[in-house]
N, C-alpha and C positions, 0 to 999 in steps of 0.2 A: 550219405551224399549231402552236399551243402547247397543252399539256395543260391540261385544265380543273381538275385536282386540284392540281398543283404548279407549273405554268407552264413546265416543261421542253419541249423540242421533241418532237413526236410523230413516230414512225417508221412508215411504211407496212409492214404485214405481213398475214398471213392466219391465220384461225382456221377450221379445217375447210373450207378452200378458199373462205372468205368474206373479202373484203378488209376489213381493220380498220386503225385507227391506234392504236398502243400507245406507252406512255411508258416509257422506260428508267429514269427517275427514281423514280416512285412505283409503277409497274406497272399503272396504270389504263389503260382502253381507251375510245377514242372510236369510236362507231358512228354513221355518218350515217343519216339517215332510212331506215327499211325494213330495215336489216341485222340488227337485233335479231330481227325476225320471221323472217328466214332462219335464224338460229341456233336459234331456238326450234323450228322445223320440222325442221331437219337434225341438230341436236346430239345428241338422245338416241340416235339410231341410229349415231352416228359417234365417240363419246367412247372413246378407247383404254382398255383394261382396266387398265393400270398407272396411268393418271391417275385412274380411278375409285377404285382402292385408296388412292392418296395422298389423295384428297379425303374418303373415308369415315373416315379417321383423324380428321378434323375433327369428324365426327358422334359419334365414340366418346368424346370428351372428356366429363368430368362435366358434367351439366346444360347441354346446348347451348341457346342462346337463338335463337328464331326470330323475334324482333322486331328492329327496327332499333335499334342502340345509340344512346345519346345523342350520341356522337361523329359518327354518320352523319346524324342529324336536324339537328344544329347546324352541320355542315360547310357552308361556302360554296363552291359550285362554280359556275364561270361558263362559259357557252357560248363556244367559241373563235371562232364566227362573229359573234354579235351582242353578246357580253359581258354578256348577261342572266343573272341568277341562275337556276340550274337547281333544280328541286324534287325531293326524294328520294321514290321510290316503292318500297314493299316488294312484290316479286313475289308474287302470290297472297295478300297480306296476312299471310302467316305463314312465308315461306321464309327470312327473315333476309338476303336478298340485296338490297342497296341499288342502285337504278338511278336515276340522276339524269337527268331529262328537261328538255330545253330548252323554255321556255314559248312559244317561237316555232317549234317543231317542226323544228329543224335536226338533231336527233339526240339520242343519249343517251350518258352517260359512266358507266362501271361501274368501281368500285375493283378493286384487285388480286385475282385469283382469283375475282372475282364471276361471270364468264361460266361458268367450269367448275362452280361451285357451283349456278348457275341450271340448267344442262343436267343436272346430277346430280339436282337436285330434280325436274325434269320427268320424267326417266327413272324415278326411283323411283315417282312417282305413276302413270306409265304401266304399270309392271310390277304395282303393287298393284291397279290398276283392271282389268288383264287377268285377274288371279287371281279377282277378285270382280266379274266382268263383269255378272252378272244384276242386281246391286244398284247399281253405279256406272257404268253403260255410257257415259254422255256427260259425266261430271263434269269430267274433265281438259280436254276440248275446250271446254266452257262456260267453265271457268276461264281458259284461254288467250285465248279471245275476249274475255272481260270485261277481262282485263289489257291486251290489245292495243287495246281501245277506250279504255282510260284513257290509253294513250300517244298516241292520236290517229291521224289518217290516215296 
């Protein structure tokens, strides 16, 4: 199978014990249908502390952007199964993490470091909501369900 982002060969690997296909060329990741849901559920509890520190350096840069950049919205990414053009989705509409979804529901492609940034975003919201539980008790769960509905079955 070939990478949706650059066309290089994908290599089978694991992310938090979940099987994924990653690209050695561009660092992108192909997740077959349903595997992103597993990562969203398992990830926030399992991300190593050193990786969190490395990823939060990204947030500390001046004026971080939580919208998808123009390079992400204009990038043409094709599904390795059906060769259909995949559409970009911004997780939670403000995370800044681009997730490209196959229009025929074969899976999703995520650019380099996107999975880690997504898991960190979810973990941050979970911790914030736990601290302010009386006010925002179910907001994170509702947001996850809304996003997963966007991805389809």
